[in-house]
Structures are given as C-alpha cells and as structure tokens.
C-alpha positions as a printed NumPy array, in Angstrom:
array([[119.525,   9.192, 130.766],
       [122.374,   8.73 , 133.231],
       [124.158,   5.667, 134.565],
       [123.444,   5.245, 138.257],
       [126.216,   2.669, 138.449],
       [128.758,   5.162, 137.085],
       [127.595,   7.809, 139.549],
       [127.889,   5.349, 142.457],
       [131.374,   4.273, 141.366],
       [132.616,   7.84 , 141.079],
       [131.196,   8.751, 144.466],
       [132.947,   5.885, 146.225],
       [136.08 ,   5.332, 144.143],
       [136.956,   8.22 , 141.809],
       [139.546,   7.541, 139.13 ],
       [143.057,   8.781, 139.831],
       [145.738,  10.023, 137.47 ],
       [148.806,   7.842, 137.261],
       [152.181,   8.855, 135.799],
       [153.84 ,   5.771, 134.373],
       [157.095,   5.477, 132.392],
       [154.871,   5.084, 129.293],
       [152.866,   8.215, 130.007],
       [149.911,   9.527, 131.969],
       [147.199,   6.953, 132.599],
       [144.2  ,   6.718, 134.926],
       [143.221,   4.045, 137.402],
       [140.182,   3.152, 139.447],
       [141.573,   1.102, 142.346],
       [139.451,  -0.667, 144.951],
       [140.843,  -2.493, 147.952],
       [138.34 ,  -2.624, 150.754],
       [139.563,  -2.64 , 154.4  ],
       [139.595,  -6.121, 155.849],
       [140.274,  -7.862, 152.547],
       [142.573, -10.782, 153.256],
       [146.136, -10.382, 152.085],
       [145.907, -14.036, 151.049],
       [142.817, -13.547, 148.902],
       [142.769, -14.85 , 145.356],
       [144.664, -12.846, 142.714],
       [143.522,  -9.271, 142.129],
       [141.477,  -8.434, 139.05 ],
       [142.578,  -5.954, 136.384],
       [140.024,  -4.594, 133.905],
       [141.063,  -3.467, 130.413],
       [138.513,  -1.412, 128.425],
       [138.043,  -1.099, 124.686],
       [138.848,   1.827, 122.425],
       [135.668,   3.769, 123.147],
       [135.721,   3.532, 126.923],
       [137.726,   4.312, 129.999],
       [138.287,   2.221, 133.111],
       [134.943,   3.337, 134.505],
       [132.994,   1.495, 131.802],
       [133.279,  -1.561, 134.08 ],
       [131.257,   0.205, 136.786],
       [128.804,  -2.699, 137.211],
       [131.601,  -5.192, 137.821],
       [133.633,  -2.922, 140.097],
       [130.616,  -2.263, 142.29 ],
       [129.558,  -5.923, 142.377],
       [132.976,  -7.341, 143.289],
       [134.336,  -4.679, 145.651],
       [135.23 ,  -6.287, 148.966],
       [135.674,  -9.707, 147.328],
       [138.899,  -9.05 , 145.449],
       [141.332,  -6.224, 145.072],
       [140.26 ,  -4.562, 141.821],
       [141.743,  -2.064, 139.405],
       [140.425,  -0.758, 136.101],
       [142.978,   0.839, 133.807],
       [142.669,   3.679, 131.299],
       [145.674,   3.487, 128.965],
       [148.132,   6.286, 128.222],
       [147.887,   8.021, 124.842],
       [150.033,   5.487, 122.989],
       [149.747,   3.936, 119.536],
       [150.434,   0.228, 119.254],
       [149.258,  -2.848, 121.153],
       [152.789,  -3.717, 122.281],
       [153.275,  -0.284, 123.845],
       [149.85 ,  -0.443, 125.458],
       [150.609,  -3.906, 126.858],
       [153.792,  -2.505, 128.399],
       [151.744,   0.224, 130.077],
       [149.48 ,  -2.462, 131.568],
       [152.513,  -4.179, 133.096],
       [153.719,  -0.832, 134.438],
       [150.348,  -0.322, 136.109],
       [150.651,  -3.758, 137.718],
       [154.117,  -2.804, 138.959],
       [152.682,   0.393, 140.443],
       [150.017,  -1.638, 142.255],
       [152.591,  -4.136, 143.48 ],
       [150.877,  -7.012, 141.678],
       [153.104,  -9.875, 140.581],
       [150.12 , -11.56 , 138.934],
       [146.466, -10.789, 138.21 ],
       [143.296, -12.078, 136.659],
       [142.572,  -9.909, 133.608],
       [139.053,  -9.068, 132.436],
       [139.102,  -7.396, 129.039],
       [136.858,  -6.278, 126.23 ],
       [137.318,  -5.389, 122.55 ],
       [140.649,  -3.572, 122.067],
       [141.386,  -4.433, 125.696],
       [141.183,  -8.106, 124.769],
       [143.675,  -7.588, 121.951],
       [146.006,  -5.82 , 124.409],
       [145.512,  -8.6  , 126.974],
       [146.741, -11.126, 124.415],
       [149.891,  -9.034, 123.985],
       [150.345,  -8.994, 127.775],
       [150.105, -12.797, 127.751],
       [152.856, -12.97 , 125.113],
       [155.076, -10.418, 126.82 ],
       [154.768, -11.682, 130.393],
       [152.72 , -14.91 , 130.62 ],
       [153.756, -15.487, 134.228],
       [151.878, -12.349, 135.274],
       [148.499, -13.507, 133.943],
       [146.719, -15.96 , 136.238],
       [143.436, -16.142, 134.306],
       [142.079, -14.035, 131.481],
       [138.632, -13.161, 130.154],
       [138.684, -12.117, 126.483],
       [135.357, -10.49 , 125.748],
       [134.019,  -9.363, 122.346],
       [137.5  ,  -9.213, 120.92 ],
       [139.648, -10.47 , 118.068],
       [142.99 , -12.007, 117.23 ],
       [143.129, -10.461, 113.741],
       [141.952,  -6.844, 113.245],
       [142.124,  -6.997, 109.421],
       [138.337,  -7.16 , 108.865],
       [137.852,  -3.779, 110.551],
       [140.851,  -2.144, 108.887],
       [140.797,  -0.172, 105.65 ],
       [143.142,   2.267, 103.884],
       [140.263,   4.759, 103.672],
       [139.609,   4.661, 107.419],
       [143.295,   5.001, 108.225],
       [143.631,   7.965, 105.857],
       [140.571,   9.603, 107.424],
       [142.021,   9.273, 110.917],
       [145.468,  10.478, 109.899],
       [144.262,  13.344, 107.708],
       [141.364,  14.878, 109.616],
       [142.803,  14.266, 113.028],
       [141.595,  13.686, 116.554],
       [138.644,  16.035, 116.927],
       [137.071,  15.046, 113.6  ],
       [137.329,  11.36 , 114.542],
       [135.756,  11.977, 117.919],
       [132.994,  14.151, 116.463],
       [132.114,  11.412, 113.972],
       [131.822,   8.765, 116.681],
       [129.903,  10.997, 119.068],
       [127.394,  11.896, 116.33 ],
       [126.648,   8.187, 115.915],
       [126.346,   7.642, 119.644],
       [124.108,  10.665, 120.171],
       [121.8  ,   9.513, 117.382],
       [121.271,   6.089, 118.957],
       [118.276,   5.134, 121.033],
       [118.708,   6.211, 124.684],
       [120.177,   3.482, 126.865],
       [122.607,   3.081, 129.722],
       [125.349,   2.202, 127.23 ],
       [124.722,   5.439, 125.363],
       [124.855,   7.378, 128.649],
       [128.158,   5.713, 129.555],
       [129.687,   6.46 , 126.161],
       [128.55 ,  10.079, 126.341],
       [130.097,  10.433, 129.798],
       [133.274,   8.458, 129.192],
       [134.169,   8.893, 125.538],
       [132.385,  12.214, 125.203],
       [133.649,  13.89 , 128.364],
       [136.323,  11.884, 130.184],
       [138.382,  10.84 , 127.159],
       [140.218,  13.456, 125.117],
       [140.03 ,  13.421, 121.334],
       [143.792,  12.88 , 121.142],
       [143.64 ,   9.836, 123.425],
       [140.707,   8.35 , 121.524],
       [142.603,   8.772, 118.258],
       [145.537,   6.692, 119.568],
       [143.136,   3.813, 120.271],
       [141.551,   4.005, 116.824],
       [144.945,   4.172, 115.101],
       [146.152,   1.194, 117.147],
       [143.342,  -0.9  , 115.681],
       [143.945,   0.317, 112.123],
       [147.696,  -0.279, 112.258],
       [147.769,  -3.558, 114.201],
       [148.897,  -6.893, 112.84 ],
       [147.348, -10.196, 113.956],
       [148.562, -11.339, 117.361],
       [149.912, -14.833, 117.948],
       [147.94 , -16.975, 120.41 ],
       [149.42 , -16.535, 123.862],
       [150.551, -19.367, 126.154],
       [148.142, -20.132, 128.992],
       [147.277, -23.332, 130.828],
       [143.956, -25.064, 130.107],
       [141.099, -23.714, 132.186],
       [142.715, -20.303, 132.518],
       [140.937, -18.519, 129.628],
       [137.314, -17.606, 129.008],
       [136.247, -16.226, 125.621],
       [132.95 , -14.332, 125.612],
       [131.116, -13.38 , 122.444],
       [127.655, -12.099, 121.529],
       [125.513, -13.307, 118.662],
       [124.652,  -9.755, 117.564],
       [128.001,  -8.017, 118.086],
       [128.104,  -5.243, 115.448],
       [131.85 ,  -4.7  , 115.816],
       [133.209,  -8.256, 115.88 ],
       [131.855, -10.313, 112.988],
       [131.024, -14.007, 113.159],
       [134.133, -14.737, 111.086],
       [136.286, -12.886, 113.632],
       [134.615, -14.808, 116.465],
       [135.306, -18.116, 114.726],
       [138.949, -17.134, 114.317],
       [139.197, -16.377, 118.053],
       [137.698, -19.737, 118.982],
       [140.041, -21.568, 116.598],
       [143.088, -19.755, 117.964],
       [142.357, -20.877, 121.53 ],
       [140.734, -24.323, 121.224],
       [141.319, -25.179, 124.902],
       [139.678, -22.01 , 126.208],
       [136.259, -22.006, 127.82 ],
       [133.842, -20.351, 125.43 ],
       [130.526, -18.65 , 126.141],
       [127.981, -16.698, 124.128],
       [125.632, -14.038, 125.481],
       [122.545, -13.712, 123.332],
       [121.588, -10.152, 122.447],
       [124.496,  -8.581, 124.306],
       [125.784,  -6.498, 121.404],
       [129.365,  -5.313, 121.767],
       [129.181,  -4.448, 125.471],
       [127.456,  -7.241, 127.425],
       [129.122,  -6.144, 130.673],
       [126.638,  -3.246, 130.512],
       [123.742,  -4.478, 128.373],
       [123.598,  -7.916, 130.062],
       [125.442,  -7.034, 133.26 ],
       [123.808,  -9.62 , 135.545],
       [124.395, -12.487, 133.118],
       [127.936, -11.282, 132.396],
       [128.757, -10.931, 136.103],
       [127.451, -14.404, 136.892],
       [129.458, -15.923, 134.059],
       [132.722, -14.118, 134.8  ],
       [132.555, -14.347, 138.594],
       [132.007, -18.088, 138.276],
       [135.036, -18.41 , 136.029],
       [137.224, -16.297, 138.324],
       [135.963, -17.969, 141.508],
       [134.502, -14.763, 142.938],
       [131.895, -15.515, 145.566],
       [128.388, -14.471, 144.477],
       [126.561, -11.84 , 146.526]])
C-alpha cells in the first residue's frame, strides 16, 4: 500500500533541506501565489518522534492556498529545549514573527517548550496525542537499550513492529518516512529525547488559544497521561476522536481536519 496523499504532496511541494544554527533540518513550505499578505497567521506543523514533516500530508494538501503553511522536520538534536530552539530558528528563516502551531506526540511536547521559551510567537496551538509528563513511557531498561545498541538497532526494532502490522495508510507513511526518509541516527535523537525528558511546566497562553486532541484508543498516550494534560491546561478547548489511535490526522483525517480548521479559523473547502 502507498499513500496517495504523500505522493501528491511530494509532487507539488517537495521537502527542502534547511541549514539552521542548530543543525540541518528539513521543511515543507507552501505559500500559494495570490495568498493575501494580510491573511491570518501562518501554520507550523510539528511531527512526533516517528515521523517527518510530510506525515501531515492530508492537512498540507487540504489547507494549501488558505494559509501559508510549513511542516518542520527537526535537526538531529537531543532534548526538548534544543528542539524548541530549532523550531524558533525555522520561524526566523521563514520570516514569521508568530504562527499557529499544530503538533502531535513528541511535537506537542516540543510545542509546549516553544510556548515557555517564546510565548509571544505562538498565536494558537493544537496539542494532539501528547503529554506533559513523559515518565510513564520512560524506563531505565529502554534508555539502556537505546544507548547501548545504538541507532540502527533501535530503528530496526521499530520497523519490525511497523512491518508486522496490518496494512494501512499509516503503515505506508511510517515505512516511507521513518523507514526511508529518516536516518537511524536522527530517529535515535527523538527516542532519547523522550527517555531523558523531564515534565514540562504548563505554558502561558490566553483562553481560547489552545486545543487539546486525544483519542480513546491511543496506544502510546495512556488515559492517565491524557488526564494529566487536561488538568494542566484547564482553560484549553478539549476534544476526543474516537478510534483515532495515536495518529488521527491520518486515521481520521476528515474529522481531524474539520476539528482543527474550525479551531484555527481556516475556511472549509
């Protein structure tokens, strides 16, 4: 199985390498001709540990021409603070003083660090399938495995699990993005970031400027972690996508797009 959305995105807007002060990153940037310079804030997408910028192919295709869009693949850095700095560097490169941020999983954890580091640069934020405290997914055994066996062994382990799953578009995306587009060394930095991270403090944001999305059957973010997220941001809008797993922007793309575009004020097609 292949992802037609990924193929369409790559044909129209291929990802480009980007040399930032923090290191080499990649960016998919979409600004259609004729887009008003006075349009609402641009949208920046932050992927999780297992994906690259292109994992948001359904959203990038749906909202092109309505907003200036950019999806960011982080440099090979360890640590949420360093990764948040790279996000701000990417915004500087794009000339964006402020943006709406749409994030998932590790990207949501990084987005919270961006909010702490530079709250004035975040207009609105979507925190999807993410956490404020990574402790439940951390273990000394997992950390030792990653540090001892190294990058290729970690990637091989994850890819074996993905390849054994039932065929789906999400599987095809992970095979293309994590399996081919993302190096083992880069993937390892993401996994180590999660294992080494401390809980993040809730970031300052005005009421109505945050949407938390969760799924009832998320295998990566437990119900206890979801409850902790909700409690940390009591004034945030909160939504649940039934049966969306860990990646509803792919598995429930239409529902996800409707929910997020409504929150961001993006005109429906």
